[in-house]
C-alpha positions as CSV (number, residue, x, y, z in Angstrom):
1,M,95.7,86.4,111.9
2,S,96.7,89.4,109.8
3,L,99.9,89.5,107.9
4,A,102.2,92.3,109.0
5,A,103.8,94.4,106.3
6,A,107.2,93.0,107.4
7,D,106.0,89.5,106.5
8,M,105.1,90.5,102.9
9,P,107.6,89.5,100.2
10,S,109.7,92.3,98.9
11,Q,108.7,91.4,95.4
12,P,104.9,90.7,95.3
13,F,103.7,88.0,93.0
14,S,102.0,90.5,90.7
15,R,104.5,93.4,90.7
16,S,104.7,93.4,86.9
17,F,100.9,93.6,86.6
18,L,100.6,96.5,89.0
19,Q,103.4,98.6,87.7
20,G,102.0,101.5,85.8
21,A,98.4,100.4,86.5
22,K,96.0,103.1,87.4
23,P,93.4,102.1,90.0
24,S,89.8,101.8,88.8
25,W,88.4,103.0,92.1
26,S,88.2,106.2,94.2
27,R,87.0,107.7,97.4
28,G,87.6,104.7,99.7
29,R,85.8,102.2,97.5
30,F,87.6,99.0,96.7
31,P,88.4,98.0,93.2
32,T,85.3,96.8,91.3
33,P,84.6,93.2,90.8
34,R,86.1,93.7,87.4
35,W,89.5,94.4,89.0
36,L,89.2,91.3,91.1
37,T,88.1,89.3,88.0
38,E,91.1,90.5,86.1
39,R,93.4,89.5,88.9
40,I,91.9,86.0,89.3
41,A,91.9,85.5,85.5
42,H,95.6,86.5,85.5
43,Y,96.4,83.9,88.2
44,L,94.4,81.1,86.5
45,Q,95.5,82.1,83.0
46,L,91.9,82.4,81.8
47,P,90.2,85.1,79.9
48,P,88.3,87.4,82.3
49,A,85.1,86.9,80.3
50,E,85.1,83.2,81.4
51,I,84.9,84.2,85.1
52,D,81.5,84.9,86.7
53,P,81.9,87.0,89.8
54,R,79.0,85.0,91.5
55,V,80.6,81.6,91.0
56,K,82.8,80.1,93.8
57,L,86.5,80.6,92.9
58,R,87.4,77.0,93.7
59,T,85.2,76.1,90.7
60,Y,87.8,77.7,88.5
61,G,90.7,75.9,90.2
62,L,91.9,78.7,92.5
63,E,94.7,77.4,94.7
64,S,96.3,78.6,97.9
65,I,99.1,80.4,96.1
66,H,96.6,82.3,94.0
67,A,94.6,83.3,97.2
68,L,97.8,84.5,98.8
69,S,98.8,86.5,95.7
70,L,95.4,88.2,95.8
71,C,96.1,89.2,99.4
72,V,99.4,90.7,98.3
73,D,97.7,92.5,95.4
74,V,95.1,94.0,97.8
75,E,97.8,95.3,100.1
76,E,99.8,96.7,97.2
77,A,96.8,98.4,95.6
78,I,95.1,99.9,98.6
79,G,97.2,99.2,101.7
80,L,94.6,96.9,103.3
81,L,96.0,93.9,105.2
82,V,93.6,91.0,104.8
83,E,93.5,87.5,106.2
84,P,95.3,84.9,104.0
85,T,92.0,83.0,104.0
86,L,90.2,85.8,102.2
87,A,89.3,83.8,99.1
88,W,88.1,80.8,101.3
89,D,86.1,83.0,103.7
90,Y,84.5,85.0,100.9
91,P,84.4,82.4,98.0
92,T,83.2,84.6,95.2
93,I,84.5,87.8,93.6
94,D,81.3,89.6,94.5
95,A,81.7,88.5,98.2
96,I,85.3,89.5,98.3
97,A,84.5,93.0,96.8
98,D,81.7,93.5,99.3
99,H,83.9,92.4,102.3
100,L,86.8,94.7,101.2
101,T,84.5,97.6,100.7
102,E,83.1,97.1,104.2
103,L,86.6,97.0,105.6
104,L,87.5,100.2,103.9
105,S,84.4,101.9,105.1
106,Q,85.5,101.1,108.6
107,G,88.8,102.9,108.0
108,R,90.9,99.7,108.0
109,A,93.3,100.7,105.2
110,V,96.8,101.4,106.1
111,A,99.6,103.1,104.2
112,P,101.0,100.8,101.6
113,P,104.6,99.6,102.3
114,P,107.4,101.6,100.7
115,R,108.5,100.4,97.3
């Protein structure tokens, strides 16, 4: 089940992080595993260097609220609606990055909601 734009909170969990941030990707490619690592580190209050993109996120204590925040960040950053189970279906940062890149290559991105 995909979340509709109308179902998204008006103030995403990570609004302060995204404001003024310049994307680290281009030409339809999803943010690098580094962007995802930084987001996960932010949620878990860990230094990004402590997170291995090949290790399952639950190993670091990722909780449902963090997984949902990541979905909101993805929508905000690239306009891609993803399943709320993204972090459980693709349990590592590398797996998430690969999945999102595949979705973008299929033209799944939509216009981001108005701010």
